[in-house]
VMD Tcl script that draws the C-alpha trace (Angstrom):
set ca {
  {-5.10 36.64 -68.50}
  {-7.98 34.30 -67.74}
  {-10.74 34.96 -65.27}
  {-10.84 32.79 -62.14}
  {-13.55 30.16 -61.84}
  {-15.59 30.62 -58.66}
  {-17.69 27.74 -57.34}
  {-20.14 28.64 -54.56}
  {-21.39 26.23 -51.91}
  {-24.33 27.13 -49.64}
  {-24.76 25.42 -46.27}
  {-28.44 25.74 -45.32}
  {-28.25 24.97 -41.59}
  {-25.86 27.85 -40.91}
  {-26.96 30.03 -43.84}
  {-23.32 30.29 -44.91}
  {-21.56 30.55 -48.26}
  {-18.22 28.86 -48.95}
  {-16.20 29.15 -52.13}
  {-13.54 27.48 -54.23}
  {-11.69 29.93 -56.49}
  {-9.58 28.29 -59.16}
  {-7.11 29.29 -61.81}
  {-8.06 27.02 -64.68}
  {-4.64 27.39 -66.34}
  {-2.59 26.25 -63.32}
  {-5.26 24.16 -61.57}
  {-4.40 25.93 -58.29}
  {-7.22 27.01 -56.01}
  {-8.25 28.65 -52.78}
  {-10.92 27.37 -50.40}
  {-12.70 30.26 -48.69}
  {-14.83 30.09 -45.52}
  {-15.42 26.36 -45.29}
  {-18.00 25.21 -42.74}
  {-18.20 22.34 -40.27}
  {-21.84 21.60 -39.49}
  {-22.76 21.75 -35.81}
  {-25.94 19.95 -34.73}
  {-27.07 21.65 -31.52}
  {-29.75 19.09 -30.66}
  {-27.15 16.31 -30.43}
  {-24.06 18.45 -29.72}
  {-22.25 16.77 -32.63}
  {-20.44 17.95 -35.71}
  {-20.53 16.73 -39.28}
  {-17.95 17.11 -42.03}
  {-20.59 16.41 -44.69}
  {-20.49 19.95 -46.10}
  {-16.68 20.21 -46.03}
  {-16.55 16.79 -47.69}
  {-18.57 18.17 -50.62}
  {-15.91 20.86 -51.12}
  {-13.14 18.25 -50.96}
  {-15.00 16.14 -53.52}
  {-15.30 19.11 -55.89}
  {-11.59 19.93 -55.58}
  {-10.63 16.31 -56.29}
  {-13.02 15.98 -59.24}
  {-11.57 19.14 -60.83}
  {-7.99 17.92 -60.25}
  {-7.11 21.06 -58.31}
  {-4.18 21.77 -56.02}
  {-5.15 23.71 -52.90}
  {-2.72 26.60 -52.47}
  {-4.69 28.63 -49.94}
  {-7.29 27.95 -47.26}
  {-8.77 31.28 -46.22}
  {-11.08 32.39 -43.44}
  {-12.38 35.90 -44.05}
  {-13.90 36.42 -40.62}
  {-14.67 34.76 -37.29}
  {-17.69 32.51 -37.26}
  {-19.82 32.94 -34.16}
  {-22.72 30.95 -35.62}
  {-20.86 27.87 -36.84}
  {-17.58 25.99 -36.70}
  {-14.98 26.58 -39.37}
  {-14.41 23.64 -41.70}
  {-10.72 24.50 -41.88}
  {-9.91 22.43 -38.82}
  {-11.35 19.18 -39.98}
  {-11.33 17.67 -42.52}
  {-10.06 20.27 -44.99}
  {-6.79 21.22 -43.31}
  {-5.88 17.57 -42.75}
  {-6.79 16.62 -46.31}
  {-4.85 19.31 -48.12}
  {-2.17 20.44 -45.69}
  {-0.69 17.10 -44.75}
  {2.60 18.68 -43.72}
  {0.91 20.58 -40.87}
  {1.23 18.63 -37.66}
  {-1.49 18.67 -35.04}
  {0.88 20.44 -32.64}
  {1.67 23.14 -35.20}
  {-2.04 23.62 -35.89}
  {-2.80 23.76 -32.17}
  {-0.10 26.35 -31.56}
  {-1.25 28.44 -34.50}
  {-4.84 28.44 -33.30}
  {-3.83 29.40 -29.76}
  {-1.61 32.30 -30.79}
}
mol new
graphics top color blue
foreach p $ca { graphics top sphere $p radius 0.5 }
foreach p [lrange $ca 0 end-1] q [lrange $ca 1 end] { graphics top cylinder $p $q radius 0.2 }
display resetview
């Protein structure tokens, strides 16, 4: 049995680690604790950090099987909402996502 490959990503503004864990044999992976950057001074968000995770997944030819959030994020916005969930979970409709998040 092979060991998983773990790629770490560090987002400096929120001091947060995100991870991609991959099975090299199957090319399946999990994205863990992705981050959406929130800029308080302009009250805007940026997908720049999440985009770097998407780029890594594409470059490695991986299939995203799981998108995991290990805890609530009081200090930043989860990157799962946009763009990661829309990029890799195309079958999830906005209404389904909205209902899931509200339940």
